[in-house]
C-alpha positions as CSV (number, residue, x, y, z in Angstrom):
1,M,95.1,98.1,109.4
2,R,92.3,96.8,107.2
3,G,91.3,93.2,106.5
4,D,90.9,90.1,108.5
5,L,93.6,88.3,110.5
6,S,94.9,86.2,107.6
7,L,95.4,89.3,105.5
8,L,97.3,91.0,108.5
9,I,99.5,88.0,108.9
10,A,100.3,87.8,105.2
11,L,101.1,91.5,105.2
12,E,103.4,91.1,108.2
13,L,105.3,88.3,106.6
14,R,105.8,90.2,103.5
15,V,107.0,93.2,105.3
16,E,109.5,91.1,107.4
17,A,110.8,89.3,104.2
18,R,111.4,92.7,102.6
19,R,112.9,94.3,105.6
20,S,115.3,91.2,106.1
21,K,116.4,91.3,102.6
22,L,117.3,95.0,102.5
23,S,118.6,95.4,106.1
24,G,121.4,93.0,105.3
25,M,122.8,95.4,102.7
26,I,122.3,98.7,104.5
27,T,123.9,100.1,107.6
28,A,121.8,101.4,110.6
29,A,123.1,104.9,110.0
30,R,122.1,104.8,106.3
31,E,118.7,103.3,107.2
32,R,117.9,106.5,109.1
33,D,118.8,108.5,106.1
34,L,116.6,106.5,103.8
35,M,113.7,106.4,106.2
36,N,113.9,110.2,106.3
37,A,113.9,110.3,102.5
38,A,110.8,108.2,102.5
39,D,109.2,110.5,104.9
40,L,109.9,113.5,102.8
41,L,108.5,111.8,99.6
42,L,105.4,110.7,101.5
43,D,104.8,114.2,102.9
44,A,105.2,115.7,99.4
45,R,102.6,113.3,98.1
46,R,100.2,113.7,101.0
47,T,100.2,117.6,100.9
48,N,100.5,117.9,97.1
49,K,103.6,120.0,97.7
50,P,106.1,118.4,95.4
51,I,109.8,118.7,95.8
52,A,112.5,119.2,93.1
53,D,114.6,116.2,94.5
54,L,115.6,114.7,97.8
55,P,118.6,116.5,99.7
56,K,121.8,115.1,98.3
57,E,122.7,113.3,101.5
58,L,119.3,111.5,101.4
59,R,119.2,110.4,98.0
60,P,119.6,106.7,97.1
61,T,122.8,105.8,95.7
62,T,122.0,102.1,94.7
63,L,118.9,100.3,93.6
64,E,118.8,98.5,96.9
65,E,118.6,101.8,98.6
66,A,115.8,103.0,96.3
67,Y,113.9,99.7,97.1
68,F,114.4,100.3,100.8
69,I,112.6,103.7,100.3
70,Q,109.9,102.1,98.2
71,D,109.1,99.6,100.8
72,R,109.0,102.2,103.7
73,M,106.5,104.2,101.7
74,S,104.4,101.3,100.7
75,W,104.0,100.1,104.4
76,I,102.2,103.4,105.1
77,Y,99.6,102.5,102.3
78,E,98.8,99.2,104.1
79,A,98.3,96.0,102.2
80,I,100.2,95.4,99.0
81,G,97.9,94.4,96.1
82,G,100.5,93.5,93.5
83,W,103.6,94.6,91.8
84,K,104.6,96.8,88.8
85,V,107.6,95.2,86.8
86,G,109.3,96.2,83.6
87,A,112.5,96.4,81.7
88,P,113.9,98.9,79.2
89,T,115.0,96.4,76.7
90,P,114.3,92.6,76.2
91,D,117.8,91.8,77.7
92,A,117.8,94.2,80.7
93,T,117.4,93.1,84.3
94,P,113.8,94.0,85.3
95,T,112.9,96.5,88.1
96,F,109.8,96.3,90.2
97,A,107.8,98.3,92.7
98,P,104.9,97.6,95.1
99,M,101.3,98.6,94.2
100,P,99.1,99.4,97.2
101,A,95.8,97.5,97.3
102,M,93.9,100.7,98.1
103,W,95.0,102.2,94.8
104,I,93.7,99.2,92.6
105,T,90.2,99.4,91.0
106,C,88.2,98.3,88.0
107,S,87.9,99.9,84.6
108,G,85.3,102.7,84.3
109,C,86.1,104.3,87.8
110,E,86.4,108.0,88.5
111,M,89.8,108.8,90.1
112,R,89.2,111.0,93.0
113,G,91.1,112.6,95.8
114,P,94.0,115.2,96.1
115,M,96.7,112.6,95.3
116,H,96.1,113.0,91.5
117,R,98.3,116.0,90.7
118,Y,100.7,114.7,88.0
119,R,98.0,112.4,86.3
120,G,100.4,110.4,84.1
121,V,98.8,107.5,82.4
122,E,100.3,104.3,80.6
123,A,98.4,101.5,78.7
124,E,99.6,98.2,80.0
125,I,99.0,94.4,80.2
126,A,98.5,92.9,83.6
127,F,98.1,89.5,85.0
128,H,96.0,88.4,88.0
129,M,97.5,85.4,90.0
130,G,95.3,82.5,90.5
131,A,97.6,80.5,92.8
132,D,100.6,81.1,95.2
133,L,104.2,81.0,94.2
134,P,106.0,80.9,97.5
135,P,109.8,81.4,97.7
136,R,111.7,78.2,97.1
137,E,115.3,77.1,96.4
138,T,114.5,75.5,93.0
139,P,113.7,78.2,90.4
140,Y,110.1,78.2,89.0
141,T,109.9,77.1,85.3
142,G,107.9,79.2,82.8
143,E,105.3,76.5,82.6
144,E,104.8,76.6,86.4
145,V,104.4,80.5,86.4
146,N,102.1,80.4,83.5
147,A,99.8,77.7,85.2
148,A,99.7,80.0,88.3
149,I,98.2,82.9,86.4
150,G,94.4,83.2,86.8
151,S,93.7,85.7,84.1
152,M,95.1,88.4,81.9
153,H,93.6,92.1,81.6
154,P,94.2,95.3,79.8
155,A,95.1,98.0,82.2
156,I,96.0,101.6,82.8
157,E,98.7,102.6,85.3
158,V,98.2,106.0,86.8
159,L,101.6,107.7,87.5
160,E,102.0,110.1,90.4
161,S,105.0,111.8,91.9
162,A,106.4,113.6,94.9
163,L,108.7,115.3,92.4
164,V,107.9,118.6,90.6
165,D,109.3,117.1,87.4
166,P,110.5,113.4,87.7
167,A,112.5,113.7,84.6
168,Q,114.7,116.5,86.1
169,A,115.2,114.7,89.4
170,T,117.9,111.9,89.8
171,K,116.9,108.7,88.4
172,L,117.1,106.8,91.6
173,T,115.1,109.4,93.5
174,S,112.3,108.7,91.0
175,V,112.6,104.9,91.4
176,A,112.5,105.3,95.2
177,D,109.3,107.3,94.9
178,M,107.3,104.1,94.4
179,A,108.6,104.1,90.7
180,M,106.0,106.9,90.2
181,H,103.1,104.5,90.9
182,G,99.9,106.2,91.8
183,G,97.0,103.9,90.7
184,F,96.1,100.8,88.8
185,V,92.9,100.3,86.7
186,Y,92.2,96.9,85.2
187,G,89.7,96.0,82.4
188,A,87.9,92.7,81.9
189,A,89.6,89.3,81.8
190,V,90.7,88.3,78.3
191,P,89.7,84.8,77.2
192,N,92.4,82.6,75.5
193,W,95.0,85.2,76.1
194,Q,97.7,82.7,75.8
195,S,97.0,82.8,72.0
196,I,97.8,86.5,71.6
197,D,101.1,87.3,69.8
198,F,102.2,90.4,71.9
199,A,104.8,91.2,69.3
200,K,102.0,92.0,66.9
201,E,99.5,93.4,69.5
202,S,98.6,97.0,68.8
203,V,97.4,99.7,71.3
204,T,95.9,103.2,71.3
205,L,95.7,105.6,74.2
206,A,93.1,108.2,73.9
207,I,92.6,111.2,76.2
208,D,89.2,113.0,76.0
209,G,88.6,111.2,72.7
210,A,91.7,112.3,71.0
211,I,94.2,109.4,70.3
212,R,97.6,110.5,71.8
213,V,99.5,107.3,71.0
214,E,99.1,104.4,68.6
215,R,101.7,101.7,68.5
216,T,102.3,98.0,67.8
217,G,104.5,95.5,69.8
218,S,105.6,98.4,71.9
219,N,106.4,96.9,75.3
220,T,110.1,97.5,75.7
221,A,110.6,94.4,77.9
222,G,109.8,92.0,74.9
223,D,108.5,88.8,76.3
224,L,106.1,89.6,79.1
225,M,106.3,86.1,80.6
226,R,110.1,86.6,81.3
227,L,109.0,89.5,83.6
228,L,106.7,87.2,85.6
229,L,109.2,84.5,85.7
230,W,111.9,86.8,87.0
231,L,109.5,88.3,89.7
232,A,108.6,84.7,90.9
233,N,112.2,83.8,91.2
234,E,114.7,86.7,91.6
235,G,112.1,89.0,93.2
236,A,110.8,86.6,95.7
237,S,113.3,87.5,98.4
238,R,111.7,91.1,98.4
239,T,108.1,90.2,97.6
240,G,107.9,87.3,100.0
241,G,106.6,85.3,97.0
242,L,103.6,86.0,94.7
243,K,100.3,85.3,96.2
244,K,96.8,84.3,94.7
245,G,95.0,87.5,94.0
246,D,98.2,89.6,93.2
247,W,98.1,91.9,90.2
248,I,101.3,92.0,88.2
249,T,101.4,94.8,85.6
250,T,104.2,94.5,83.1
251,G,105.2,97.9,81.9
252,S,104.1,100.6,79.5
253,W,103.1,100.2,75.9
254,T,102.5,103.9,75.2
255,G,104.9,105.8,77.3
256,N,103.9,108.4,79.8
257,M,101.1,110.7,78.7
258,Q,99.7,113.4,81.0
259,A,96.1,114.2,81.5
260,N,94.2,117.2,82.9
261,A,91.8,117.3,85.8
262,G,88.4,116.0,84.5
263,A,89.9,114.1,81.6
264,S,88.8,110.6,80.4
265,V,91.4,108.1,79.4
266,D,90.7,105.0,77.2
267,A,93.5,102.4,76.5
268,R,92.4,99.8,73.7
269,F,94.5,96.8,72.7
270,S,93.6,95.2,69.3
271,T,92.9,91.8,70.9
272,A,93.6,92.3,74.7
273,G,90.6,94.4,75.4
274,R,90.0,97.9,76.9
275,A,90.5,99.8,80.1
276,Y,89.2,103.4,80.8
277,L,88.9,105.8,83.6
278,R,88.0,109.6,84.3
279,F,89.8,112.0,86.5
280,A,87.6,113.9,88.9
């Protein structure tokens, strides 16, 4: 395990909070099935030998079971550096997944390693927490969550999968597979981000210099702040509370575009800055 003692203690507290929340809903026998499912997905990612789907008896049947598998997988990748959260419509309940700290890097990096097989990319808006928001009985207000944000950044989420074609697998299996998370690249902090009208914000996503997507106000969740507020309150039983230094990325503006090995990827927002990367 990396990091100093304080990081280790914080990680252990998070793990325990997440384990306690989920174990109250899942029987011991079912836990074994879900742990086996996590191991199959981890092995498929590690060996670059994707599977079509989990065996039927191991597939998650509820969102809680999918989250159990997510968490089991994330513990193997050590410390959690933040969370991806999103919603398919402005009124839908958000879903979220952990982002391993070892997969987080700054804009301009080269993405190396055998894990990059699928190479999906999405342009996103992310927030870096500047203060802790520990779990509490009284829900946080939007003003409190906003005050705890340290900075806002353009970002690219890299999507990876243990599945040959995630679109052909059962939906909850894809959610269980870390919600297809495979990397997170953040651009420079954007000054005065509170003045940005995200409903009018436009974005382009280019791969090898060719614009693949150009959209405006295209985050399906609508109000990005509601995602952070939901994560600070409803998500706290699983996250153990948001921590100073956590990255929170708030869903795709461009949809999933796939890149080839060696490709460069450039996400540009009209006022929220730029993030870019290259696959080795």
